[in-house]
Structures are given as structure tokens and as C-alpha cells.
N, C-alpha and C positions, 0 to 999 in steps of 0.2 A: 503494500499499499504507500503510496507518495505522500512526500510531507503535506502537498499544497490537499490533499483529500482529507489526511487527517485534520489538518486546519479548518477546513470549511465544515467539515462533521463538528468539531470543537466549538466553531463561531457560533453554526447554527441553531445545535442542540443548547448551548449554554445560554445563548440568545434569548432564545424561546422559554426557557425555563425559568432566567432571571426574570424577564418582563412577566411570566405569570405569577412566579411571587410577590414582586411589585404591586400588581394588578390586585392581586385577591388580597395583598395587605391593607391597601384601602378601604374593601367593604370591611373586614373584620377587625380593622384596628383603628382607621380615621372615622368612617361614619358614625359607628355608636356615639362617641364624645362629640361629636357634630349635630348629633338629634337632641342629646342632651344640654346643649346650650340655647336660649333666645335666639331668635333668626338676625336681631340688630348684632350678634358678634360671630353665628356661625355661616351668615353668608357673604361676608369678607372672606374668611378661610376657605369657604369652597370654592371664590373664584378662584383663588391663587391657586387650589388644588389643580383646578381645570386646568390654568393657563401652564403649569409643570408638565402634566400627564398628557397633553396636546402635543407637547414636540416628544416628550421619551418616547411614549407606548408603540404609536403607528411606525416610529423609526424603527423600533428593535424588532415588529411584524415583517417590515418591509425587507429587514437584513435578515431574517431566520428564513422567509420565505425564498428571497434569492438563493439561499445557501444550498436548502434544500431542493429546489429546482438544478440547481447545478451539481447535485450529488447524485441524482436521478440520471441526468446525462451520462455523468464518469461512471455511473453505475454498468452501463455497456462495455463490452470488449473493446480495446483503442480499435481495430477493424471493422466497429460496426458503429462507430460514433459520428452519426449522420442522423439529418431531419425525419428519413422513412425509416430507417431503424429505430431511434426513440419512439414517434409514434408507435409504431408495433411493440415497442418494448411497452408501453403504457399499457398492452392490451394484455401481454403473454408472460412479462416481468415483471417477478413480486416483488423485487427489490428496487425496482424503478418504482412501481406501483406506490411502494411505500414510502417512498420520499416525497414521491407527489401530493400522497394524502397528508404528511406532514408540511408541506408548503401549502396545502389548500386550509388545514386547520390553521395553521398559524397567523395567515392573512385574513382568514374570516372573522377578525375582531373588526374589521371595517364593517361591513353588515351590519353588527351588532352594535356598535358606535353610531351608526346613522340610525337606529332605533332610539339610541340615549337621547339624539344629539334634542328633540323637543325638550324633553325634563331640563337637560345642563342649561339648554336658553331660558328657560323658564328661572331656574334659579341664578343665572347669570342676571337677567332682568330684574325681580326682583332685590339683586344688590343694587346693580346701577338706580332702579327709582329711589331706595331708601338711601341713597348718596354713598355708597360703597364703590372701592375700586379693588386692581387685582391687588394690590401691594402697597405698603409705604411710600417706596418712591413713585409709585405712580402717582399719588395721591397727594406729594408734594410737587411733582411736575404740572399736574392737572390745574393745583391751586394757585400757581406762577401763571396760568393760562397760556401754556408751552405745549401743548396736545399732550402726548402720552411719551411713556419711556418705551424704550424699545423692551419688548417682551425677551429677547434674547440675551442680551446684558443686564435686564432687570436680575437680581438675585436677593434683592430685600426681602424681608419680612412679611407677611399678611398684614393687610389694614386690620386694627385690632377691633373696631366696631363704625357702622354704618352712621351716616352724618342723622339722619334723620330717625326718630322713634317707631320701633314697630309692636306690633299686639299680639295680642292672643293668637288671632287667628292666623298672624302671620307665620308664630311660631309652629301651629299645627302644621300649616300648608307645609311648611319647609321640612319638619320632621317626615311627612307623608313623601314628598318628591325624593328626600335623600333616602327612604328605604325602597321607592322604586329604582332608583340609580345603582344602590347599593348590591340588587340582584341582577340587574344587567350590567355591570359589572363583574361581579362574580362569574357570569355567562362567558364573558372574554375571558377572564382568567382561564378558565378551565379549558377553555377550545386551543387559547394559543401554547397551555402546558400539554395536549394531549400531541399536540404536534410535536413535541420536544422529547415526549417518551413513545413514539407510535413503534410497538414492537415490529411490525414488519421492517423498519428499516435497521433491523439487528440482525435481519435477518442471514443465515448462513451460506458464506458461496457456495453456488454449484456450479456445474459444467458451463452453464451458459452465462454465468455474471463473471463481471471484470472484477469484481473484489466483494468484499466485504466490509456492512458497516462494524461490527463489533464480530469478530470471529468467535464463535460457540470453543469452546474447550472440549480440546481433543481427548478425550478419554481412551483411546486406544492408546497415546502414550501413555497415559495416565496409568493405564494396566501394564503397560512394559514395567514402569516404574516401583509398582508395587510390586510382579514379581522379581525383579531384580531385588528390591528391598527385602521381601520374603525369604530368598536365597539368602542374602547375607545375614537374617535372622537366624535362619536355619544353621546357619555354617558357626555364627555367633555362639548359640544355644550349645552345638558340640563341643566348642570349645569349651564351653562352661562346664559341661557336664566332666570332659576328661580334666579338666582342671579339682574338681569336686573328687574323682578319682584319686587323683594322685593326692591331691590331702588326705584323703581317707587312707590310703597306705603308708603315707606317711605317720598318720595316728596311730595308725595299727603297730606300726613299727616301735611307735616312742612307747605302746601300752605292754610292748614287752619286757621293757625296763620298768625298775619302779621308780626311777627318778632321773629328772633332767635339769642339769646344771647350766642356765644360759649364765657365759660368761660375761656380759656385759653388766648384769645387773646383780650378780652375786648370789643370787636366790634360785632355792630347792623348789622345785614343782612336782611333787608328789602326784603322781596320779592312781596309786592303791589298788590296781587292779587286781595284778597276779596273785596277792598275799589277801586282800582282802580291806585291806585298811587304808584310812584316810590319810 
């Protein structure tokens, strides 16, 4: 497997999985606290969250999807990498199909996002109506009548509170809209995450495939290793038995005498077997 293919695999899979984690964390860890806040404080933070996510996650989906499509093409053997062969592989090559499925799942957050847009725009509209903006820096720029700060260079914190007061009805409306946003957002995370773990993309190479995503374990080599280790273990057991027998023979020789005198310690070790004494 070439280094470029390994790089594409790493980039595509890791990008989709990291993006899935980021998207899911918004629903799991950001939405509940925002629902607990009054609308006057939740709205500017929601606007800030949307401005960040709108640049990060679509880009991640595009990168991972493009990577999976490239891997689908390189899954063909070198002599078969042409458009007609690729189209044929879309029908009868499981590895090509797996990578294309991963690409489709990754980019599918686009249609789901389009379903979310009305909910997002409604929340953004409420924020603007109540005198909120997307960040502290943008609020400062707007207050000076200089338009808006660039979204790409604006890394400031969210605005703490909208200028105009909100009502209890606004609080309830924001909470419901956030619940809808959280559900749709989690769907996006599941889809792009499924692209990163598509099991068909890890299919073992067969005679018609150019390479494998992640080669499965070679159990034949494992079995051979077990046989070699077993043979070594049997040899070690035989050597151990031989050592025990030699030790037993030495002990029997010692038992024929009443006492062994180790010269190093000057101690008498009496076995007391021959004459029955201790």
C-alpha cells in the first residue's frame, strides 16, 4: 500500500470521525445549557455557535467525502484505473462501493443542514431583532457604524446579552427551537460518523482489488506461529523434565550418605534417611 493511499485513508476517516464528535458534542453538551438560559443570553451564544460551525463542519464533510471518492478510484488495480472501469467497479467491486458509501454518508450532512436552515435562521432572526450580534468584536464594530467584522478573522467571545429585553414567551420559543436544532444536528453527526466507520471500506483485499483499506489479520501466519511456539514449549518441557530427573538422581546419591558437608558455610545437612534419625 502506497504512502499516499495511507495518507488519504487517515485524512478521510479521521476528519469524518472528528467532525462527527464535534457535531454530536454540540447537541449533547451545548444545547442543554443554552436551553436553561433566558433567551436574552442564549440567543447571542447561539449566533456565535452558528458562525463557527458554518465554516468548520461543511469543510470537514467536503474533505472527507473527496478523500473517500479518491480512495474508491485507487481501490482499482493500476491497470484498471479509468472511468469505464471505475463505473463498472461501482456495480461489482465491494471495496469501491464501500468507499463511495462512506463519501455519500459524509457529504449527506449537506441535505440535513438544508432542513435545519429555517430553524437556524429563525433563531438568528430573533437574536438580531432583540439587538444581538454574533460576537463581542462584531458588536463593537457595529456600534461604531463600521459595518461588521469579518467572520474569518473574528475570534472574539460571544456577546453576553442582547440589548433588548426578552419575554417568557421568547424563552419558551428559543427552548423549543433549540430542541429541534439539537435533534437535526445529532442526525448530521450520526451520518458523517457512519461514513468514517463504514465497514465495507475495511474489506480484505481479494484477487480483483488493488489494495485493502485495513488488511485483516492473517490467521494462517498466526497458526504457524502457534505451532512454532508449541514446539518450543514442548522442547522446554522435555528439558525441564530432564533437569528434574537429573536433580532426582543427584538427590538419590546424596541420600545414600548420612551427611553432606557444604564447604562454604561449614554446615552439616543431615538427611537421616538411611538410619532413620533426624
